[in-house]
Every structure is written in structure tokens, then in C-alpha cells.
N, C-alpha and C positions, 0 to 999 in steps of 0.2 A: 702762622705756617709753618708744617713740620720742614723741617731739614731733609736734606738730601747728600747723597757723594758719598764718597769715601773720607773725606775730612770730618764727617761728623761724629760727633763723640760717642762712643757708646754709651755711656750710662748717662740721663738726661734727666731723670725722677727718680723717686726711692717712694715707694707704697709699703707703707707699716701696718703692720697689723697684730693684733695683741692675742695673749694665753688665754685659752677659758675662763679663768678666774679674772681675767683684770678689765679695763676698757682701752682704750685709745690713748690716756695718760698715764700709762703705766710708766714709771719712771726711768725703765733701759729703754724703751722708746724717744721719750723725751732726750735723752740722752743723746741718742745716734742722732736724730732729728738736728739738734742742737750743732751737732761735730759734723755735718754733711753741709750745712748752709754753706752759699748760699744754692747747693744744687736744691730745685724743688723735692719739698716732701710733704706727703701727704701719709699724716696716722689716723685709719678709720677704725671704725665700732663694724662689727659684724652684727644682721638683723636680731639676732635675738638680742643683745645688748641695748641694740636703739628700741626694741618694745621693752626693754625690762626683766627680761628673763634670764634668768642663769644657768639655764638648758641650752649649751651650744648649738647651733643648727647642724643638720645633716649636711655631709660634703654636697649634694648638690644645691644644695640653697648657700650655702658658704660661697664656692665656686662661681657661681651664677654673679651674687654682690662682687665678688674679685674683680670679674670681668668688666661689670659696670664703673668701678671705680676707679680701673686703669684706666678705661676709656676717658672718663673725663679727665683723668689727671693728663694723659695724654694732650687732651686738647687744651686746658689750661695753661699747661708748661709749652705748647707749640711744638711737641716731638714726634718723630715716628715711633707706633708700638713697640717696636722692638727695642726701643731705647729706657724702657722703662725695667728697674731691678725690683723684685717683690720680696718681702720678706716680713718675720716677725718671729715674735719669742712661742713656742711651744706650740700648741693647737693653730696658731693662725700661719706660723709659719709651714704647719705642715698643709693646711690649706692652700696656702701657697704654691709648694711644692706639686699638691693633687693638679691645681689649675696650669701649672706649665706642664706638667703632664697631659694633660688632655689639650695643649695646642696654643696658649694663651700664650704671646709673643714677650719675652722678655729678655733684656739683656745679663741678667743674673738673679741669681737667689741670695739670700741672708736667711739663714736659717738658725736661729738664738736657742739653744734649748731643745731641738728636736727631739719629741717625744717618739722614741725609736719603738718602746713598747709601754701600757700600762704601766705603772711599779709593781712588782712581784709578778709579772705575769710573760716571760722573757719570749713564749710561742707565740704569743700574739703580735707578731710585729707588723710593723706600719711602712711596708717597704716594698710593699707591690708596684707601686709604679715608678720605684728609684728609676728601671731602664728606661721610660720615656723619658726621662729627664736629660738635655742635652745641653744646657746651658751653662755656664760656669757656675760653681755654688762655695759657699763662705760658710761653714757650719762651728759655731761658736757652742759649746756647753760645758760643765763642769763635771771635773774629776768621779767627783759622787754623786752625780745623777742619777737618780732611781729608773729615770725613763729609759736609760742606756749606758752602756758603760762605754769607756775609749774600747774595750777589746770586741764587744757586743757590735760596734760603731765599724770597726775594723773588718767584721768579716759580711757587711752589707754593704758598705758604700761603692766599692768596686762595680756593682752592678748600674751607678752613674754615669751616663756615659761624657756629663761636663767634668771639667776640668774641676776638683776637689780641694777647697784649701778649709782645714781641721785646726782649729786652736782648742785648748783642752785649757781651763781656766781651775783653780781650786776653787772648791766648793761643791753646790748641790744643784738644783733646776732653777734657782734663780741667783745667784753669785752677786746680790746686790752691791756689795764693794767694788766689783768688779767694772761696774756702768761706766769710768773714765778708760778702761781698757777696749771693753765691749766696745765704745763708742769710736774710738779713734785706731781699732784695726777695721772696721766697718768703713769709716772714711777712707783709709789707705788703699783696700780692698776696693771700693767703688771707683779710685781716682786711678787705679791703674786696669780695669779692665778695658 
């Protein structure tokens, strides 16, 4: 039965999604799941991965899938819908942010290596939905990520209405050696919600 009342924890579960070129077993997602334990955590694949395709789902398909997976996690964890923290790497994080912008209840967003724009195309921004995000957001990216530099993020994250915490790490889009730092940062941030 879902908890109710003012004393319930803000974050009751975590839903994690992979980037376009990975699956639910991507190393950073596994590290985050281990760090947040015993918090209920679901690492999921998008439908295109489930059917063996390499072509990512269009946003409406991905968002519908996130809605269904979030509802399942709410049921299995016995929490309220607004106690789920949604997040993921790159494409997965972007889809989570779009789902929340479209009204999916959440306690917060964890965006790892958010793809602000395609590499080499800084004018093709993926920020149109930022002003519809009102939950707390944790963004962790590499300083040399070709999908968005610190200066580029600074120019756009002010549109997000929720409190934004940014963490910049050495490296690019997949700062592999940073998994322990990423995992601990996510754990601490969720614990403070």
C-alpha cells in the first residue's frame, strides 16, 4: 500500500534507463543501482532494445514505455507515483526528462551525460521541454562531452523550474573511470531529496 502523509520519504524508488547504444546492463547504471541499495531500483530497456533493434524509439513510444514501467515500479515498491526518481544516460535521461515535462509524476530527475545537442550540431538543441520540468534535477556530465559543454548547459538550464544540481567530471560522454563518483553522487543526491 502506498505511503501517505507528510512523513513519507521524498524518493521511494529509482528507475534507470540506458543511452541509445547500450542496454539496461550499462556499467554506470549497474554502479548506480548498487550504490542506492536498498532503495528499490529498476534498470529497464526501451522497446527497441527489447525487440533487438539498434534504432532508438521515437519519443512518444519511449515516453509511453516509461509511463508503464514507472507505474509497475510504483506497484512493486508500494510507493506513491511522485516518489519515483527517473533517470538515465544520454538518450534514456532525455526520454525521462520529456516524460516528466509531459506530466509523469516524479520525485526528481537524474540526467547522466544529457545530450544537449548532437555532436557538432550546437544549433539542434534538445531543450524545448526544459521549462516544463519543475522537479529537482541532478545533471552529471563530462567536461569534454561533445553533446554539450558546461558553457552550453549554462545558457539553457535556467529554463528548468526545479532546482538543478550540476556535477562536471573529467572526460567525455562516457566517463568510464568515474562510475564510483557518479554512483556516490546519485546516492547522496537522492538521499537529500
